[in-house]
C-alpha positions, 0 to 999 in steps of 0.5 A: 497538500501532498504532505497532509494526505501522505502524513494521514496515510502514514498515520493509518498505516501505523495504526494498522500495525500497532492496533492489529488485535483491535482490527482482528476483533472488529473486522475479523479474519481474512480467508485470503491471508489465512490460507496463503500467509499461515494457518492461525495468524495469517490475518494478523500478518496480513493487516500488519503487511497492509499497514507497512505498505500504507506507510511506505505509500504515505511516505512516497506521497509526503515526499513527492516520489510516488509520481516517479515510482508509478512512472517507473513501474508503469513505463513498460506500458506507457512506452508503447503508447507513444503516438506514431510520427508519420513524417 
């Protein structure tokens, strides 16, 4: 099941990267990307970066490595949540 969802996310990410102009025409510019990425092409770059991130997450889901990555990223928070041993 993870392979199907991961493949779907990879496909959506690929479409975001390859059809950036279509996204610009239908969804318009995003102010955050325009302000922080560049003056005129910031939204295009933002759509492409979001697509690349989706491809990365989809590959991790399809291969089953997303749990390990999230565990590693969140380990500083979860290490302090261990129950106390009062023996």
